DOKEKOL-958738 format. One line per 2 residues: their letters; for each residue y, x negated, z of C-alpha. Coordinates in nm, 4 decimals. Each point is the difference from the previous one (the first is absolute). Layout:
<atoms>
a = Y:X:Z ~ ...;
</atoms>
This chain:
<atoms>
md = -5.2468:-4.0194:-0.4926 ~ -0.2918:-0.1823:0.1595;
kf = -0.2415:0.0962:0.2778 ~ 0.2429:-0.1194:0.2694;
dq = 0.2800:0.2229:-0.1307 ~ -0.2388:0.2943:-0.0229;
hi = -0.1158:-0.0575:0.3584 ~ 0.3600:-0.0284:0.1238;
is = 0.0917:0.3258:-0.1748 ~ -0.3046:0.1711:0.1473;
ll = 0.0984:-0.1109:0.3515 ~ 0.3615:0.1132:-0.0485;
rn = -0.1134:0.3377:-0.1333 ~ -0.1973:0.0495:0.3172;
da = 0.2795:-0.1245:0.2289 ~ 0.3366:-0.0861:-0.1561;
rm = 0.1165:-0.1404:0.3340 ~ -0.2838:-0.2493:0.0323;
pv = 0.1472:-0.3376:0.1026 ~ -0.0140:-0.2770:-0.2601;
aq = -0.1942:-0.2168:0.2473 ~ -0.2734:0.2620:0.0234;
ia = -0.0111:0.0439:-0.3786 ~ -0.0276:-0.3785:-0.0329;
re = -0.3007:-0.0043:0.2342 ~ -0.1664:0.2872:-0.1878;
vs = 0.0383:-0.1616:-0.3452 ~ -0.0514:-0.3608:0.1166;
ls = 0.3368:-0.1298:-0.1193 ~ 0.2985:-0.1495:0.1808;
rs = 0.2849:0.2224:0.1193 ~ 0.2380:-0.1662:-0.2438;
av = -0.2421:0.0575:-0.2913 ~ -0.0369:0.3676:0.0943;
se = 0.3774:0.0426:0.0398 ~ 0.0545:-0.1540:-0.3421;
ri = -0.2649:0.2210:-0.1603 ~ 0.1531:0.3135:0.1556;
rq = 0.3466:-0.1078:-0.1205 ~ -0.1345:-0.0533:-0.3532;
le = -0.1822:0.3357:0.0023 ~ 0.3268:0.1680:0.1017;
eq = 0.2023:-0.1831:-0.2671 ~ -0.2569:0.0860:-0.2700;
gt = 0.0214:0.3657:0.0965 ~ -0.3620:0.0194:0.1108;
iv = 0.1129:0.0841:0.3540 ~ 0.2877:0.2443:-0.0319;
gy = 0.0454:0.1059:0.3607 ~ -0.1414:0.0533:0.3461;
ya = -0.0402:0.3484:0.1403 ~ -0.0698:0.1827:0.3232;
kv = -0.2702:0.2657:-0.0129 ~ 0.1250:0.2793:0.2234;
as = -0.2215:0.2749:0.1417 ~ 0.1608:0.3412:0.0033;
ad = -0.0529:0.2738:0.2567 ~ -0.0336:0.2507:-0.2849;
ra = -0.2391:-0.2199:-0.1908 ~ -0.1478:0.1534:-0.3111;
qv = -0.3417:0.1559:0.0468 ~ -0.0701:0.0581:-0.3692;
ca = 0.0574:-0.2544:-0.2758 ~ -0.0752:0.0567:-0.3666;
yl = 0.0814:-0.1020:-0.3537 ~ 0.0973:0.2666:-0.2490;
el = -0.0903:-0.0855:-0.3576 ~ 0.2456:0.1744:-0.2318;
fy = -0.0487:0.1013:-0.3610 ~ 0.2975:0.1546:-0.1785;
vd = 0.1355:0.0747:-0.3470 ~ 0.3280:-0.0943:-0.1667;
sk = 0.1792:-0.1345:0.3057 ~ 0.1266:-0.3259:0.1404;
ce = -0.1210:-0.1426:0.3304 ~ 0.3588:-0.0182:0.1259;
ky = 0.0308:0.3793:-0.0253 ~ -0.2937:0.0501:0.2347;
vt = 0.1068:-0.2771:0.2372 ~ 0.3303:0.1829:0.0436;
lm = -0.1827:0.3235:0.0852 ~ -0.2371:-0.1747:0.2421;
ra = 0.2828:-0.1570:0.1996 ~ 0.0367:0.3409:0.1668;
yp = -0.3264:-0.0666:0.1867 ~ 0.0263:-0.2748:0.2647;
ei = -0.3799:-0.0102:0.0229 ~ -0.0143:-0.1444:-0.3524;
kr = 0.0208:-0.3720:0.0648 ~ -0.0587:-0.1543:-0.3425;
cc = 0.0019:0.1037:-0.3662 ~ -0.1518:-0.2356:-0.2565;
ai = 0.0007:0.0297:-0.3777 ~ -0.3298:-0.1491:-0.1124;
sg = -0.1805:-0.0775:-0.3230 ~ -0.2882:0.2048:-0.1380;
et = -0.0548:0.3741:-0.0164 ~ 0.1623:0.0635:0.3368;
dm = 0.3780:0.0319:-0.0183 ~ 0.0824:-0.0686:0.3643;
mv = -0.1597:-0.0728:0.3364 ~ 0.1749:0.1370:0.3076;
yv = -0.0774:-0.1139:0.3557 ~ 0.0425:0.2686:0.2668;
et = -0.0175:-0.0158:0.3818 ~ 0.0056:0.3338:0.1835;
as = -0.0498:0.1238:0.3528 ~ -0.2596:0.2562:-0.1085;
me = -0.2248:0.1126:-0.2807 ~ 0.2047:0.3194:-0.0255;
rl = 0.3139:-0.2020:-0.0736 ~ -0.1827:-0.2049:-0.2637;
ie = -0.1088:0.3254:-0.1672 ~ 0.3629:0.1238:0.0023;
ir = 0.1249:-0.3211:-0.1619 ~ -0.2790:-0.0006:-0.2564;
sa = 0.0791:0.3638:-0.0904 ~ 0.3664:-0.0849:-0.0408;
ve = -0.0822:-0.2964:-0.2253 ~ -0.2381:0.2169:-0.2048;
sf = 0.2860:0.2420:-0.0639 ~ 0.2316:-0.2681:-0.1438;
pn = 0.0942:0.0684:-0.3649 ~ -0.2511:-0.1275:-0.2578;
mq = -0.2505:-0.1059:0.2667 ~ -0.3428:0.0198:-0.1566;
rv = -0.2256:-0.0982:0.2854 ~ 0.0051:-0.1513:0.3496;
kt = -0.3048:-0.1769:0.1357 ~ -0.0192:-0.0856:0.3727;
hm = -0.1647:-0.3140:0.1380 ~ -0.0345:0.0100:0.3791;
im = 0.0111:-0.3285:0.1879 ~ -0.3056:-0.0173:0.2204;
ke = 0.0471:-0.3500:0.1433 ~ 0.2384:-0.2917:-0.0488;
we = -0.0423:-0.3722:0.0514 ~ 0.2834:-0.2396:0.0726;
m = 0.0187:-0.2890:-0.2444;
</atoms>
């Protein structure tokens, strides 16, 4: 992937509906060259889809990561338990001392505290560490 591909991907991340002609102007290539590069990026699996970012009326006010440390359990066991909470958006098994990172979006701090307390009470849960999201940047 060269600098042109990286620039094209950056533009599409910002606006997946950007016309090929506009992308071509931005990266100083022809429309056909840009179309071909996008096609190749899709075929290679670098670009796997195009998505709409939808704002919700009940948009989350509080977002956090929960860092989980547990004993003698499998990640799948906890994922099953966490599916009961629609505010839990993502569970990731990761390497290192931490067993799992969990991304949570809630309407209030009180609800985040309730979810964290529930997760802390899961069997064999050693410790839960909360990382509040203060600010996010689009990439």
